[in-house]
C-alpha positions in Angstrom: 172.4 -12.5 -216.9 175.7 -14.3 -216.7 177.8 -12.9 -219.5 180.1 -15.9 -219.3 177.3 -17.9 -220.9 177.6 -15.7 -224.0 181.2 -16.9 -224.6 181.3 -20.6 -225.3 184.5 -22.3 -226.5 186.3 -20.7 -229.4 184.7 -17.3 -228.8 187.6 -15.7 -226.9 190.6 -14.6 -228.9 193.9 -13.0 -227.7 195.3 -11.5 -230.9 197.6 -8.8 -232.0 198.6 -7.6 -235.4 195.8 -5.2 -236.3 196.3 -1.5 -236.8 192.9 -0.2 -237.4 189.3 -0.3 -236.1 188.2 -2.0 -239.4 190.9 -4.7 -239.0 189.8 -5.3 -235.4 186.2 -5.6 -236.5 187.3 -8.1 -239.2 188.9 -10.2 -236.4 185.6 -10.2 -234.5 183.7 -11.1 -237.7 186.1 -13.9 -238.5 185.9 -15.4 -235.0 182.1 -15.1 -234.9 181.7 -16.6 -238.4 183.7 -19.7 -237.4 181.9 -20.1 -234.0 178.4 -19.5 -235.4 178.7 -21.0 -238.9 177.6 -17.7 -240.5 179.0 -15.6 -243.3 182.1 -13.6 -242.3 181.2 -10.9 -244.9 177.7 -10.7 -243.6 178.8 -10.3 -240.0 181.4 -7.7 -241.0 178.8 -5.7 -242.9 176.4 -5.7 -240.0 179.2 -4.6 -237.6 180.2 -1.8 -239.9 176.6 -0.7 -240.4 176.1 -0.5 -236.7 179.4 1.4 -236.2 178.4 3.9 -238.8 175.4 4.9 -236.6 177.8 5.8 -233.8 180.9 4.5 -232.1 180.6 1.5 -229.9 183.7 2.6 -228.0 182.7 2.9 -224.3 185.9 4.4 -223.1 188.8 3.1 -221.0 190.0 1.0 -223.9 186.7 -0.9 -224.3 184.3 -1.3 -227.2 181.1 -3.3 -227.4 180.4 -3.7 -231.1 177.0 -5.3 -231.7 174.7 -6.3 -234.5 171.4 -8.0 -235.2 171.9 -11.1 -237.4 169.4 -13.3 -239.2 169.8 -17.0 -238.5 170.6 -16.7 -234.7 168.3 -18.1 -232.2 169.7 -16.3 -229.2 172.2 -13.6 -228.1 175.8 -14.7 -228.3 179.2 -13.0 -227.9 182.8 -12.9 -228.9 185.6 -11.4 -226.9 188.8 -10.2 -228.6 191.8 -8.7 -226.8 194.3 -6.9 -229.0 198.0 -6.7 -228.2 198.1 -3.1 -229.2 195.1 -0.7 -228.9 193.6 0.8 -232.1 192.0 4.2 -232.7 188.2 3.7 -232.3 186.5 7.0 -231.8 185.5 6.1 -228.3 183.7 8.6 -226.0 187.0 9.4 -224.2 189.1 9.3 -227.4 191.2 6.5 -225.9 192.2 3.6 -228.3 190.6 0.3 -227.8 192.2 -3.1 -226.9 189.2 -4.9 -225.3 186.2 -5.8 -227.5 183.2 -7.7 -226.4 181.0 -8.1 -229.5 177.4 -9.1 -229.2 175.2 -10.7 -231.9 171.5 -11.0 -231.5 168.5 -12.2 -233.5 166.7 -9.4 -235.3 163.6 -9.6 -233.1 165.3 -10.2 -229.7 165.3 -6.6 -228.4 165.0 -7.2 -224.7 167.6 -9.9 -224.4 170.0 -7.9 -226.6 169.6 -4.9 -224.4 170.1 -7.0 -221.2 173.3 -8.4 -222.7 174.6 -5.0 -223.7 173.9 -3.7 -220.2 175.6 -6.6 -218.5 178.7 -6.5 -220.7 179.0 -2.7 -220.3 178.6 -3.0 -216.5 181.3 -5.7 -216.2 183.7 -3.7 -218.4 183.2 -0.5 -216.4 185.2 -2.1 -213.6 188.8 -1.0 -213.7 189.7 -4.2 -211.9 188.0 -6.4 -214.5 189.7 -4.5 -217.3 193.1 -4.9 -215.8 192.5 -8.6 -215.1 191.4 -9.1 -218.8 194.5 -7.3 -220.0 196.8 -9.5 -217.7 195.1 -12.9 -218.4 197.5 -15.2 -220.3 195.0 -17.7 -221.8 191.6 -17.7 -223.4 190.4 -19.9 -220.6 191.6 -17.4 -218.0 189.6 -14.6 -219.8 186.5 -16.7 -220.1 186.8 -17.6 -216.4 186.8 -13.9 -215.5 183.5 -13.4 -217.2 182.0 -16.6 -215.8 183.0 -15.6 -212.3 181.6 -12.1 -212.7 178.2 -12.7 -211.3 177.1 -9.3 -210.1 173.4 -8.8 -210.1 172.0 -7.2 -213.2 171.0 -4.1 -211.3 174.3 -3.6 -209.5 176.2 -0.4 -210.2 
């Protein structure tokens, strides 16, 4: 799976000015609502429900919030980079500044899991995380994901 395909135009945001996990998730919901033509409140509720089950913070400043959403025909993503990290409750207790949110149709389990695995694998790379933090434009961020074409079974 090429995770760059999950990030069409308007789904990459470089934004600061949030001071909490809830505010960060609100930014994700806002961007996704605009890009997908769905209810921001519904997206936020789904993200918060999923987060209540357990933190989506993977460590190293990365979170992969995700939710199943009625009305979608395929898995899609939103990437948000924060200027300042926020407390997330990640496995390593480090605050989060890189969020790759995934939204999937309710009955698309296999594709959702493949997308989660691919995004998690890409963001485990210290080099990729550093490049994402240094990228100056949304196009540069998207290009990093498009060029990350490691096989799905690569470690």
